[in-house]
N, C-alpha and C positions, 0 to 999 in steps of 0.2 A: 505494500498498499505506498502511495505516495505518502510523504511527511513534511515535515516544517521545511525542512532543507530545500527538497525539492519542489515543493508548493512556491516559497520565496524564491529561488532562481528562475522557475520559470516565469511567476508575476513580473519578473523586472524585462527578462528575456522579452515578452509579449508586449509590454509596456513602451518596450524601444521601437517593436513594431509596429505598432498599432493606435498609439498614441495620438490623438488627432483626427483621426478618420472618422467618417460618420459610416454608423451600421445600414447596409444598402438591401439587407434582406437575412431571414434565417431557414432551414430547412427543418422541419422536425424528422429524426431519422428514427428513435425510440419514443413510440406514443406515451409508455409511461414514466418517461424521465423527467416531463416538466411538472413541477409540483406545484406550483401557483397556477390561478385561474386570472387572478384580475392584478395588475394590470395585464393586458395582452401582448406578447412579442412584438405585434404590429406596433402599440404605440412608440416602441423606440426606432424602428427604422426613418432613416432621415437625421438621425440622433446625434451630436458628434461624442466620442469617446473620451473622456478626460486623462481617464489614466488606469493602469489595471495595478489592481495592488492584491493583499492576503489579509486574510485571519484566521487563523487556527489551518486546516488543510482546505477552505475554500478559496478557491480563484475568485475576486471581486470586482467585476468588469465596471467601474463609474462613469456611467453619461451625462451629460448635460440635466440641470433641475432637479439634480438629489438623485434621478435614476440610476438601480444598479441591478445587474446580473450575477448571481453567481453560480459557479461550477464546483462541485464536491466529485472527484473521482474515485470516491468510495476505492473497494479492496484491489481491482483491476481495471479502472481506466485509466484512459490516455487520450492525449492532445496531440495531435498534429497541426503544425503550421503551413497550410498552403498556400504558394506563389508561384503560377495560379491556382484557383480553385479545381477540384476535380468535380467530375459531372458525377460521380459513383456516390451508392449510397450509404458504404461503408459495411456492405453486406449485414449480418443477423448482430454485426457490432456497434453499428451506427447510434449514436444516441443523438448529436444536432451537431449542424455546421451554420454558424455566423458567420457572412460576409461582410469586407470592411471595405471601404475605398470606392474606385470605381470597380467593385466586384473583384479585384487582382487579387484579393489577399482574403484567406478564410480561416477560422477555426476550427477544426473537427474534432469532436469529444467522439471517443470511439469507447467499448468496455471489454475485455477479452475473458471476463469472469462469466460465471455460470449464474450468478445472483444478481446480476441488472440491478446493482444497487449504483450506478454511477447517474447524477442527477443536474437538474439545476431549476434556479429560481430567477423571476423577473419580479422585484420590489417597488413597490412605489416610493415616495419620497417620506424618510421619517419612518419607512419598515425594516426591520433589521432582520424578521424574520428568523432562520433555523442560527443565526450570528449571535442573536441572544442568551440564548442557551450555553455559548462558550466560557472557559474560565478564563484566567488573566494568561497571555503569554512567559511562554519562558523567562522572557528576559526584565519580566517586569517587578518592583517591588512587591507587588501583592502573592505574586508565586513565591518570593524568597523568605515572604514571612511565612504563607504558609507552610514549609519544609521546618523553618528556622523555629516556631513557634507550635504548630499545628499539633492537634492529639490523634490525628486521623488514626482508627486500628486496622484499614485496610491493608492489605501487600501491597508494598511501595508499586510492585512494575504495575498492580490494577491500580494504583492512585494516578500513577504518570499516563495510562492510556486512556482514563476519564478524561473525556473532551470539557466535560460540566467545571472540570477540578483546572486543568491545566492543558491550553488549547497548542498542537501542532506535533504533537509527542507520540509515535505510536509505536509497535512493538519491537521495530527494529531499533531505533533508539532509546527504547528502554530496556533492550537489552544491554548497549554498548555501554551508556552510562553508569547501569547498577555492576556492571563489570568493570569500569575506569574509577567508581568509588568503591571496589571491594565487598561492593553489600548483597545480601542475599536476594533474592527475586522475592523468598516468601517472607522476611521480614518484614515486619509493619511502623508506619513512620513515629506510632507511639513510644516502640522502642529504641529509637535510634537515641543515642547521646548525641551532645553539641557538636563535636567534633566529625562526628558520621554525617550530621545534618546539613555541616558549610561543606563537605564532601559529596556529597550528594548535589547540593544546587552547583558547586562548579563543575560537576563532571555531565548533568545535564545541559547546561551552557557551554561546555567545551566541546560536546559530542554533537552539538547543533552547529557549533561556530565550523568546525571541521568538513560536517558535512557539507554546511552552505559552500563554503571556501572550493570543497569538490565540485558541485554540484554546477557551479557560476561556471566553470571549465568547457559543459553544455554546449551546443548550438541549435535552434530552431524547437521547436516542441518537445513532448515526452515520451515519446513513442514504441518505447521496448515494450516487449509483453510483459518482462520481468526485468524488475531494480531491485540495486540494494547488494550489489558485488564488492561493493567498498567498506562492507562494515566488519567491523573487527571481532565480534563472535557471533552474530545473530547471524544465524542458516548455517553457521559454521561445524555443527553437531560431528564428531567424530574427528577432527584435524587438531592439532597442538594449539594450545592457549598460546596466543601472543607474547603472554609477559614469564608466565612458566614453565610452559611445555608438557602441560597436563592437558589430556585427553577434554575436550568441552564436551558435555553432555546437554542434553535437554530434557524438558517435561512437557509432554504433547498433551493437547487439550484435542475437542473435535473441531474445531474450527484453525486453531494455530497451534503454536506451540512455544516456548521458553527456553532460549538458549544460556547457557552460565559456564563455568571456571569452577569447580570444588574444591580446587585447592585456594584461588584466591578468593572465593564468595562464602562458601560455607563449611570450613573447616575439614575440607576433605569427606563432608558427607555426602555421599548422592542420594540426590532429592527422588521421591516416589512418583514414576511416570504411571499415572493412572491407565493410559491406552496401554502400554507394555503390560499390564498389571492384568488387565482384562485379556488378555492374550494367553499369559501364562495360566489364568483358572481354565 
């Protein structure tokens, strides 16, 4: 799933390519992907795009008069910047195509997954839509205050992935941040001492900053079917830990997995893998 670094760098590239252009048309390619009814997308045609920004994992296209389009790529959504635009409908993967300028450039949103959760919204002035439910950004003082002084008893990995608690972090950067901070993904925020809390804040911000630096080397859209080859531990189960050389492990759930290093994070304790336990039984 694209996370904060991927979406921030993508927003910057789209802003460079599209700022100041008018929306000349739109093509609905996935008819369940548009999550709003009013205002209609047609009301944006002919309006100038003032900027492209990001909030959490959402792309925010800001048009004249305070109107906005949000795009969320979800688990497997991808975005192509077409110049010139293609005439294909993106097959079963198509979500929407937005045409800009003299119809010489378009944004094509597609989805490679089977859940079909990539979506977009057209917001009226003053309406924040799903953005209203997001927590603070990781670089905000509110996030630091939460970690340094909070008493949340959820597992840290769960807390970091909760977009209502902190916006923009997903499984990949949660895995890497906890590895950098030498914290177990099963530890709770309430159980951490002051030094561990400071280490967690620093680790989250550092992995995101490093990820953004790498993502800014991309060009064009965000079209690869799979992302995340640069993670330090996420998705690297069975390979040596980059720090200590121990074998990286995972805990598998129905829809995702958590990667960690037993030596660095859990005092050599291997966490119970529920999926493996069911197979053994």
